VEXPA-394762 format. One record per atom (N, C-alpha, C, O): residue number from 1; x, y, z. Coordinates in nm, 4 decimals. Layout:
FIDO     i       east      north         up
FIDO   NUM          X          Y          Z
...
END
This chain:
FIDO     i       east      north         up
FIDO     1    -0.3125     0.1260     0.1080
FIDO     1    -0.2964     0.1131    -0.0356
FIDO     1    -0.3192    -0.0194    -0.0746
FIDO     1    -0.2754    -0.1116    -0.0059
FIDO     2    -0.3893    -0.0412    -0.1879
FIDO     2    -0.4209    -0.1704    -0.2302
FIDO     2    -0.3083    -0.2421    -0.2704
FIDO     2    -0.3185    -0.3646    -0.2649
FIDO     3    -0.1949    -0.1906    -0.3127
FIDO     3    -0.0864    -0.2710    -0.3666
FIDO     3    -0.0184    -0.3353    -0.2336
FIDO     3     0.0164    -0.4532    -0.2401
FIDO     4    -0.0002    -0.2702    -0.1261
FIDO     4     0.0424    -0.3238    -0.0163
FIDO     4    -0.0337    -0.4426     0.0529
FIDO     4     0.0269    -0.5384     0.1010
FIDO     5    -0.1566    -0.4313     0.0546
FIDO     5    -0.2438    -0.5369     0.0839
FIDO     5    -0.2343    -0.6628     0.0188
FIDO     5    -0.2341    -0.7746     0.0704
FIDO     6    -0.2260    -0.6293    -0.1064
FIDO     6    -0.2010    -0.7557    -0.2012
FIDO     6    -0.0671    -0.8240    -0.1825
FIDO     6    -0.0510    -0.9436    -0.2065
FIDO     7     0.0284    -0.7432    -0.1386
FIDO     7     0.1705    -0.8066    -0.1114
FIDO     7     0.1571    -0.8736     0.0173
FIDO     7     0.2311    -0.9704     0.0349
FIDO     8     0.0639    -0.8355     0.1258
FIDO     8     0.0467    -0.9138     0.2486
FIDO     8    -0.0247    -1.0369     0.2220
FIDO     8     0.0049    -1.1397     0.2829
FIDO     9    -0.1241    -1.0334     0.1283
FIDO     9    -0.1994    -1.1354     0.0961
FIDO     9    -0.1453    -1.2417     0.0372
FIDO     9    -0.2040    -1.3499     0.0376
FIDO    10    -0.0124    -1.2220    -0.0278
FIDO    10     0.0469    -1.3324    -0.0928
FIDO    10     0.1633    -1.3839     0.0097
FIDO    10     0.2388    -1.4729    -0.0295
FIDO    11     0.1778    -1.3310     0.1351
FIDO    11     0.2782    -1.3929     0.2315
FIDO    11     0.2171    -1.5232     0.2763
FIDO    11     0.0963    -1.5398     0.2933
FIDO    12     0.3230    -1.6264     0.2962
FIDO    12     0.2799    -1.7529     0.3258
FIDO    12     0.2159    -1.7437     0.4616
FIDO    12     0.1147    -1.8111     0.4806
FIDO    13     0.2623    -1.6694     0.5568
FIDO    13     0.1964    -1.6378     0.6986
FIDO    13     0.1697    -1.4845     0.7042
FIDO    13     0.2490    -1.3910     0.7152
FIDO    14     0.0324    -1.4869     0.6933
FIDO    14    -0.0046    -1.3145     0.6861
FIDO    14     0.0262    -1.2692     0.8200
FIDO    14     0.0367    -1.1469     0.8293
FIDO    15     0.0445    -1.3396     0.9323
FIDO    15     0.0676    -1.2741     1.0651
FIDO    15     0.2047    -1.2604     1.0962
FIDO    15     0.2380    -1.2057     1.2014
FIDO    16     0.2916    -1.3061     1.0126
FIDO    16     0.4419    -1.3069     1.0411
FIDO    16     0.5181    -1.2372     0.9130
FIDO    16     0.5091    -1.2859     0.8003
FIDO    17     0.5883    -1.1275     0.9392
FIDO    17     0.6738    -1.0805     0.8241
FIDO    17     0.7604    -1.1832     0.8050
FIDO    17     0.8047    -1.2615     0.8891
FIDO    18     0.7870    -1.1757     0.6571
FIDO    18     0.8876    -1.2810     0.5929
FIDO    18     1.0484    -1.2486     0.5815
FIDO    18     1.1439    -1.3154     0.5416
FIDO    19     1.0343    -1.1104     0.6369
FIDO    19     1.1824    -1.0672     0.6336
FIDO    19     1.2446    -1.0415     0.7729
FIDO    19     1.3648    -1.0193     0.7877
FIDO    20     1.1616    -1.0458     0.8669
FIDO    20     1.2183    -1.0122     1.0158
FIDO    20     1.1054    -1.0992     1.0991
FIDO    20     1.0162    -1.1688     1.0506
FIDO    21     1.1373    -1.0732     1.2498
FIDO    21     1.0443    -1.1250     1.3378
FIDO    21     0.9115    -1.0658     1.3925
FIDO    21     0.8454    -1.1102     1.4863
FIDO    22     0.8826    -0.9455     1.3079
FIDO    22     0.7702    -0.8859     1.3348
FIDO    22     0.6580    -0.9711     1.3087
FIDO    22     0.6544    -1.0453     1.2105
FIDO    23     0.5489    -0.9612     1.4095
FIDO    23     0.4180    -1.0286     1.3988
FIDO    23     0.2875    -0.9155     1.4323
FIDO    23     0.2959    -0.8217     1.5115
FIDO    24     0.1938    -0.9439     1.3681
FIDO    24     0.0740    -0.8945     1.3737
FIDO    24    -0.0420    -0.9614     1.3234
FIDO    24    -0.0413    -1.0278     1.2197
FIDO    25    -0.1626    -0.9403     1.4124
FIDO    25    -0.2791    -1.0081     1.3937
FIDO    25    -0.3609    -0.9300     1.2739
FIDO    25    -0.4536    -0.9840     1.2137
FIDO    26    -0.3164    -0.7994     1.2474
FIDO    26    -0.3928    -0.7097     1.1690
FIDO    26    -0.3151    -0.7057     1.0470
FIDO    26    -0.1952    -0.6789     1.0538
FIDO    27    -0.3767    -0.7319     0.9250
FIDO    27    -0.3105    -0.7087     0.7944
FIDO    27    -0.2555    -0.5780     0.7710
FIDO    27    -0.1457    -0.5562     0.7197
FIDO    28    -0.3487    -0.4812     0.8168
FIDO    28    -0.3337    -0.3235     0.7865
FIDO    28    -0.1941    -0.2898     0.8437
FIDO    28    -0.1127    -0.2256     0.7773
FIDO    29    -0.1647    -0.3414     0.9868
FIDO    29    -0.0418    -0.3242     1.0479
FIDO    29     0.0966    -0.4002     0.9831
FIDO    29     0.2128    -0.3602     0.9912
FIDO    30     0.0511    -0.5091     0.9239
FIDO    30     0.1714    -0.5787     0.8675
FIDO    30     0.2135    -0.4943     0.7311
FIDO    30     0.3284    -0.4683     0.6954
FIDO    31     0.0870    -0.4574     0.6627
FIDO    31     0.1115    -0.3824     0.5305
FIDO    31     0.2194    -0.2432     0.5657
FIDO    31     0.3198    -0.2108     0.5024
FIDO    32     0.1669    -0.1842     0.6739
FIDO    32     0.2451    -0.0573     0.7194
FIDO    32     0.3832    -0.0867     0.7635
FIDO    32     0.4733    -0.0050     0.7441
FIDO    33     0.4034    -0.2003     0.8221
FIDO    33     0.5268    -0.2518     0.8441
FIDO    33     0.6264    -0.2755     0.7461
FIDO    33     0.7445    -0.2407     0.7456
FIDO    34     0.5485    -0.3521     0.6479
FIDO    34     0.6407    -0.3812     0.5349
FIDO    34     0.6707    -0.2559     0.4658
FIDO    34     0.7882    -0.2274     0.4429
FIDO    35     0.5752    -0.1782     0.4305
FIDO    35     0.6061    -0.0551     0.3591
FIDO    35     0.7131     0.0224     0.4246
FIDO    35     0.7992     0.0711     0.3513
FIDO    36     0.7203     0.0410     0.5512
FIDO    36     0.8037     0.1375     0.6171
FIDO    36     0.9482     0.0948     0.6475
FIDO    36     1.0487     0.1642     0.6324
FIDO    37     0.9403    -0.0487     0.6993
FIDO    37     1.0523    -0.0933     0.7761
FIDO    37     1.1325    -0.1841     0.6561
FIDO    37     1.2528    -0.2089     0.6644
FIDO    38     1.0613    -0.2216     0.5629
FIDO    38     1.1473    -0.2899     0.4461
FIDO    38     1.1225    -0.2409     0.2992
FIDO    38     1.1291    -0.3122     0.1991
FIDO    39     1.0910    -0.0988     0.3034
FIDO    39     1.1134    -0.0151     0.1946
FIDO    39     1.0184    -0.0510     0.0916
FIDO    39     1.0486    -0.0220    -0.0241
FIDO    40     0.9057    -0.1108     0.1150
FIDO    40     0.8212    -0.1577     0.0073
FIDO    40     0.7607    -0.0361    -0.0415
FIDO    40     0.7407    -0.0376    -0.1630
FIDO    41     0.7255     0.0701     0.0200
FIDO    41     0.6614     0.2074    -0.0167
FIDO    41     0.7723     0.2552    -0.1160
FIDO    41     0.7339     0.2873    -0.2285
FIDO    42     0.9041     0.2634    -0.0873
FIDO    42     0.9928     0.3295    -0.1731
FIDO    42     0.9623     0.2607    -0.3153
FIDO    42     0.9294     0.3302    -0.4115
FIDO    43     0.9753     0.1135    -0.3245
FIDO    43     0.9492     0.0322    -0.4335
FIDO    43     0.8460     0.0689    -0.4988
FIDO    43     0.8598     0.0849    -0.6200
FIDO    44     0.7244     0.0906    -0.4417
FIDO    44     0.6009     0.1302    -0.5211
FIDO    44     0.5994     0.2557    -0.5651
FIDO    44     0.5349     0.2793    -0.6673
FIDO    45     0.6611     0.3489    -0.5060
FIDO    45     0.6597     0.5077    -0.5233
FIDO    45     0.7773     0.5111    -0.6681
FIDO    45     0.7741     0.5978    -0.7555
FIDO    46     0.8647     0.4074    -0.6639
FIDO    46     0.9470     0.4313    -0.7851
FIDO    46     0.8822     0.3826    -0.9248
FIDO    46     0.9346     0.4067    -1.0335
FIDO    47     0.7680     0.3149    -0.9093
FIDO    47     0.6820     0.2689    -1.0219
FIDO    47     0.5929     0.3766    -1.0836
FIDO    47     0.4754     0.3844    -1.0477
FIDO    48     0.6443     0.4612    -1.1763
FIDO    48     0.6056     0.5876    -1.2216
FIDO    48     0.4696     0.5722    -1.2876
FIDO    48     0.3951     0.6701    -1.2916
FIDO    49     0.4308     0.4513    -1.3417
FIDO    49     0.2851     0.4063    -1.3986
FIDO    49     0.1967     0.4058    -1.2732
FIDO    49     0.0955     0.4758    -1.2710
FIDO    50     0.2265     0.3406    -1.1842
FIDO    50     0.1532     0.3371    -1.0424
FIDO    50     0.1236     0.4693    -1.0065
FIDO    50     0.0064     0.5070    -1.0023
FIDO    51     0.2198     0.5458    -0.9795
FIDO    51     0.2026     0.6744    -0.9236
FIDO    51     0.1141     0.7607    -1.0055
FIDO    51     0.0220     0.8275    -0.9585
FIDO    52     0.1473     0.7555    -1.1303
FIDO    52     0.0647     0.8344    -1.2448
FIDO    52    -0.0930     0.8030    -1.2124
FIDO    52    -0.1784     0.8886    -1.1894
FIDO    53    -0.1102     0.6759    -1.2153
FIDO    53    -0.2319     0.6277    -1.1949
FIDO    53    -0.3082     0.6660    -1.0546
FIDO    53    -0.4258     0.7026    -1.0548
FIDO    54    -0.2457     0.6565    -0.9586
FIDO    54    -0.3038     0.7068    -0.8299
FIDO    54    -0.3201     0.8426    -0.8247
FIDO    54    -0.4105     0.8863    -0.7535
FIDO    55    -0.2367     0.9327    -0.8981
FIDO    55    -0.2508     1.0847    -0.8932
FIDO    55    -0.3730     1.1119    -0.9674
FIDO    55    -0.4562     1.1869    -0.9162
FIDO    56    -0.3981     1.0506    -1.1031
FIDO    56    -0.5213     1.0698    -1.1860
FIDO    56    -0.6464     1.0291    -1.1078
FIDO    56    -0.7457     1.1017    -1.1112
FIDO    57    -0.6449     0.9072    -1.0326
FIDO    57    -0.7578     0.8742    -0.9518
FIDO    57    -0.7831     0.9830    -0.8240
FIDO    57    -0.8968     1.0260    -0.8043
FIDO    58    -0.7019     1.0126    -0.7632
FIDO    58    -0.6964     1.1175    -0.6509
FIDO    58    -0.7408     1.2583    -0.7250
FIDO    58    -0.8050     1.3360    -0.6543
FIDO    59    -0.7174     1.2916    -0.8382
FIDO    59    -0.7418     1.4266    -0.8784
FIDO    59    -0.8941     1.4009    -0.9467
FIDO    59    -0.9634     1.5021    -0.9367
FIDO    60    -0.9488     1.3099    -1.0009
FIDO    60    -1.0758     1.2944    -1.0408
FIDO    60    -1.1494     1.2797    -0.9218
FIDO    60    -1.2579     1.3377    -0.9261
FIDO    61    -1.1231     1.2170    -0.8107
FIDO    61    -1.1976     1.2079    -0.6893
FIDO    61    -1.2272     1.3532    -0.6381
FIDO    61    -1.3419     1.3877    -0.6095
FIDO    62    -1.1155     1.4395    -0.6275
FIDO    62    -1.1233     1.5701    -0.5774
FIDO    62    -1.2161     1.6473    -0.6679
FIDO    62    -1.3147     1.7079    -0.6258
FIDO    63    -1.1827     1.6424    -0.7841
FIDO    63    -1.2743     1.7127    -0.8952
FIDO    63    -1.4172     1.6867    -0.9028
FIDO    63    -1.4981     1.7718    -0.9398
FIDO    64    -1.4508     1.5558    -0.8636
FIDO    64    -1.5906     1.5167    -0.8716
FIDO    64    -1.6697     1.5535    -0.7410
FIDO    64    -1.7921     1.5665    -0.7435
FIDO    65    -1.5986     1.5692    -0.6320
FIDO    65    -1.6404     1.6270    -0.5065
FIDO    65    -1.6655     1.7783    -0.4951
FIDO    65    -1.7496     1.8384    -0.4282
FIDO    66    -1.5688     1.8245    -0.5795
FIDO    66    -1.5831     1.9864    -0.6067
FIDO    66    -1.6893     2.0253    -0.6786
FIDO    66    -1.7532     2.1250    -0.6452
FIDO    67    -1.7228     1.9491    -0.7903
FIDO    67    -1.8604     1.9897    -0.8839
FIDO    67    -1.9702     1.9237    -0.8338
FIDO    67    -2.0770     1.9544    -0.8868
FIDO    68    -1.9731     1.8451    -0.7502
FIDO    68    -2.1259     1.8100    -0.6893
FIDO    68    -2.1487     1.8548    -0.5547
FIDO    68    -2.2388     1.8026    -0.4891
FIDO    69    -2.0655     1.9603    -0.4988
FIDO    69    -2.0976     2.0165    -0.3709
FIDO    69    -2.2053     2.1125    -0.3942
FIDO    69    -2.2527     2.1762    -0.3002
END
């Protein structure tokens, strides 16, 4: 998810969690860690605008695949 990767990019040290001792050389793993262990995913899911935007994007992607097959 783009929003999680943006959050990781804003960390002072992208290889070290700023809330605990977790370390990872992969930004994707850090994003997953923050999302799941520090409830960042819950925070993002509580943003109704973001969820609606993602739902619309997913729906349009599915529909475009359906009509072009």
